[in-house]
MITOR-965808 format. One record per atom (N, C-alpha, C, O): z, y, x. Coordinates in steps of 0.1 Angstrom, whole numbers, plus 5000, padded with zeros to 4 digits. Layout:
<numars>
ZYX ...
</numars>
This chain:
<numars>
506550314692 507650404697 507350404713 507150314720 507250534716 507150554732 508250584737 509050654731 508450534747 509750504755 509450584772 508450554779 510350684775 510250734788 511150644798 512350634795 510550574810 511250514817 511350604829 510450684832 512650604834 512750684850 512850594861 513650494860 512250624870 512450514884 513850534890 514550644890 514050424894 515450454899 515350514915 514250534920 516550544921 516650604932 515950534944 515250584952 516250404945 515850314953 514150314956 513550304967 513550324943 512050344942 511550454948 510550464955 512350564944 511850694949 512150724963 511450814967 512850684971 513250684985 512050594991 511550635002 511850504985 510750414992 509250504992 508550515002 508950554980 507950634978 507650744985 506550784988 508950814988 509050944997 508750895011 507950965018 509150805016 508750735029 507350695030 506650745039 507050615021 505450565024 504650665021 503550665026 505050765012 503950895013 503650935025 502450955026 504350945035 503950995047 502950925056 502550985066 502550815053 501550725057 500150765051 499750755039 499550805062 498050855056 497250745051 497550635056 496250755041 495650635036 494850545046 494650425045 494350605054 493450555065 494550465073 494050385081 495650455072 496650375078 496650255074 496750165081 496350255062 496550115054 495150035054 494949915054 494250145054 492850055057 492849995070 492349885072 493550075081 493450055095 494049935099 493649855108 495249905089 496149775091 495249665086 494949565093 494749695073 494149575068 492549525077 491949415077 492249615082 490949585091 491449545103 490749465109 492749575110 493349485121 493649345118 493349255125 494349345105 494449205098 493449105101 493549005107 492249165094 491049095096 490649035108 490548905109 490349145118 490149145131 490949025138 490348925143 492349025138 493248945144 493148805139 493248705146 492848805123 492648655117 491048605125 490848485127 490248685127 488948625132 489248555148 488848445152 490148675155 490348605168 491148495168 490748405175 492048475161 492848345158 491948225152 492148105157 490848255143 490048155139 489348095152 489247975155 488848205160 487948185172 488848085182 488347995189 489948115183 490948035192 491647935183 492847905184 490747875173 491047745166 492647735163 493347635163 492947835160 494647835152 494347885137 494747985131 493647775131 493247795116 494547855107 494547945099 495847745110 496647825100 497147945102 497348015092 497347975114 497548125117 496648225114 497048335112 495348195114 494348295111 494248305095 494148415090 494248205087 494348225073 495748285070 495748355059 496548265076 498048345070 497648505073 497748595065 497048525085 496948655088 496048745080 496148865076 494948635078 493848715073 494248735055 493548815048 495148665051 495848725039 496448835036 496648875025 496848885048 497649015047 496649155040 496949245033 495449125045 494449245040 494649285026 494949395023 494549205019 494449245003 495949294999 495949404992 497049255002 498249305001 498349465006 498949555000 497649455019 498049585026 497049685017 497449805014 495949655012 494749765006 495649774991 495849884987 496149674985 497049724974 498049834974 498149924966 498949794986 499849904988 499250054990 499750164985 498250024997 497050194998 496950224988 497350334985 496350154977 496050204965 497250264958 497250374954 498650164958 499850254951 500150354956 500650434949 499950364970 500550484978 499850604974 500350714972 498350574973 497650694966 497850764954 497850884951 498050654945 498350684931 499650744930 499750824921 500650714936 501950784938 501750924942 502251014935 500950954955 500351064958 499951164948 500351284948 499051114940 498351214930 498851214919 498651314912 499651114913 500151144899 501751144901 502351194892 502551104911 504051114912 504550984907 503750914901 505550964908 506450844906 506550794891 506450684887 506650934883 506750924869 505650904863 505650884851 504450894869 502950904860 502751054858 501951064849 503051144861 502651284857 501851334872 501851284884 501051444866 500051474878 501251544887 502451564883 500851564900 501951644908 501751764908 502651834912 500551824905 500251954901 500852004890 501152114890 500951924879 501651954866 503251954868 503952014861 503851884878 505051874881 505552014887 506652064884 504652064895 504952194903 504852324895 505452424899 504152304883 504152434874 505452454864 505452554857 
</numars>
């Protein structure tokens, strides 16, 4: 049996705000975290380097989620289908 789940208002508000961030912003933040991590590693601050370096993957995942929401909408339907 198929069930239709609706997103709550909190989720829609977050998606509305994050949709303003271009995809290149997420990529830039991920690359920056890798660069900062490399700098910390060169400064022999291994724990901090590891901590900051691990930010790249979650930032990229947030970018993918953002892109999907922009293309499909928060309810999973295509944005162009909603407009029709």
